N, C-alpha and C positions, 0 to 999 in steps of 0.2 A: 407559502413562498417556495418550499421545497417541491410541492406539486408542480408549480409553474416551471421550475428549473428542470424537473424530471421530464415534463412534456417537451421542452426544448431539446434536451438530449435525445429523447426517443425519436423525435422528428428528424433530427440531423443524422442519427445513426441509421434510420430507415432509408434516408436518401442515399447515404454512402453505401449501404448494403445492396440495395436493389439496382443501382446503376452499375453498368459493366463496361467501364472504359478500357482502352487497350492497355494502359499502363497501371492497372490495379495490381497490387501485390499483397499477399498474405504473409504473416510472420507468426511463429510460435517460439516462445522463449522461456528460459529458466534463469533464476537469479539467486544470489545470496544477499541478505539485507541486514544492515546494522543500524540500531537506533539507540536513543538515550534511555528510554524507560524499560522496565523489566516486562517480559523477557527481552534481552538486548539483541539476540541473534536469531534469524529465521530464514526461511526460503520462500520463494514465490514462483508463480508461473503466469504467463500472459499470452494473449492472442490479440493480434491487431491486423488491421487492413489499411494499407496506404493507397492513396489515389494521387497520381501525378497530375498536377494542374497544367493548363496550357502555358502558364507563366514558366519561364525557364528555371529549372532547379528547385521548384517549390512543390511540396506535397502536403496534403491533409490526410487525416485518418481517424479511426475509432479504435479503442482498446478496451478489452476486458481483462481484469487482473485479479489474482488471488494470492494472499500471503498467509503464512502460518508460522507462529512462534510458540515455543514450548520451553518450560524451565521447571526443574524439580530440585528443591533444596531441603536440607535438614537443619533444624535449629535447636540449640540448647540454650534456654533462658534461665538466668539466675537473677533474682531480685528479692527485695525484702519480704515479699509475700510467699516466697518459696521458689523451688526450681522445677521446671517442666521442659518437655521437648515435644517436637512435632515435625512432620514433613509437610511441605506445601508444593503443590503443582499448579502452575499457571499455564493455561492454554489460551492463546490469543490468535484469532484469525480475522481477516478482513477481505472484502471483495468489493469491486466497483467497476464503473465504466468511465471512460474519459474521451475527450476530443483532443487531438494534438495536431500540431503543424510543425514543419521543419524545412530545412533547405539542404541541398546537396553541394558540398564544397570539396570536390575531389574524393579523397578516401574518408572524409569525416562528414557526418550529418548531424549538426546540432538541432535540437527540437525543444518545444515547450508544450505544456498541456494543462487542462483543467478538467476535473471530474467529480463525481459523487460516488459514495460508497457506504458500506455498513461494517461496523466493527463489533465483534463479540469477544468477551473475556469470560472464561470459565476458571473459577478458583476452587481448588479442592484441598482439604486438609486431611492428612492421614497419620496414623501412628501417634496420636496425641496421648501423652502420658503425664499424669499428675497435674493436669490443668486446673488452676484455682477456679472455684465456682463463680466468683465475681468477674472472671474474664472469658467465660465460655461464649458469650455473644460476639466476641472479637474474632473468634476462630471458627466461623461457620462457612460452609460451602456456599458459593454464590455464582450467579450468571448475570451478565449485563450486556445489553446491545445498544448501540447508538449509531445514528447517521452522521456522516461527516462529508465535507468537501475537501478536495486536495488539489494542490498545484504542483507542478514538477518541471524540471528542465534537465537536459542531459545531452549525450552525444553517442552516436553509433559509429563504429569504425568498420570499414569493408576492405580489409587487406586481402581476403580471398573470397571467391564467389560463394553465395548462399549463407555462410556463417559470419554473423556480425557481432563482435563483442561490444558491450556498451557499459557506460557508467551513468548513473542518474541520481539526482537528489529530489526527494519528494517530501512535501510537508502537508500535514493534515490538520484541519481545524473543525471545531464543532459548533461554531456560531454562524452568524449571518454571512452567507457566501458573497454578498454584494459589498462587504466591508473589508476588502483586502488592502492592507497597508503595512507599514514597517512593523508596527506593534503586533499585528496578526502573525507575521512570520516569526517574530521573537518568541511568542507564546505558543506556537504550534508544535506538533509532534513531528520531528524530522527524522528521516532515515536516508542512509547512503546505500546505494544499490549497485552491485556488480553482476553482470550476467552476459548471456549470449543469445542471439536471435537466429533462428533458421528461417530464411526468407525464400519464398517460391512463388 
C-alpha cells in the first residue's frame, strides 16, 4: 500500500517539477516546532514549489521538509532496590515530501496538504551510576525508524515582498493512510509550527 502511495507522489512531484509555467514560485523556509511528545521543541527547514493554476487565486505545490528535535536530561532515581543516576539524550529527526494546495486571499494564503515521511529516534544513555543488574536491559541505547503519513493545514502572510511568515499545524500517523477520520487525528502526533518562508 505504501509503495502505491509513493508511486502516486513521485508521479505528481515529477509533473510539477518538469513543467515550467509562468507563475511557478520557489520557497525556502525555516521554522520552530512544538509538539506533545519528548523532545517537545525542535527546528525544521523546508523547500517547496508552488504553481499558480488558471483558476483565480488557486495554487498547487510540492514540498520537502526536515525536522530535528534534541533533548538531554539527568535523572536521579530512588526506589526500594537502591538509588542510581543516569543521563539520557534523545535525538529525533524526520523528513518527508508532501502535496499541498492553497488559495490567495489578499495578504493571507490558507493551505492544506498531505504527505509521506520517515521518522528516526536515537536514544543514548550516559553516565550511568549504580544501576541495579535487574534493570540494565531498560537503559540500553537504541535506534528506531518508521514510516508515517501526515496531514497539515496552515496559513502564510505576505505583509512584505519575498518574506512570508506562517503558522501551521501538522499531525502524523503510522497506520493506514486511507483511514483518516476523527479518531485518527485524536491519536496522532501533532505539532504546532511557526516559521518564515523566502519566496522567489
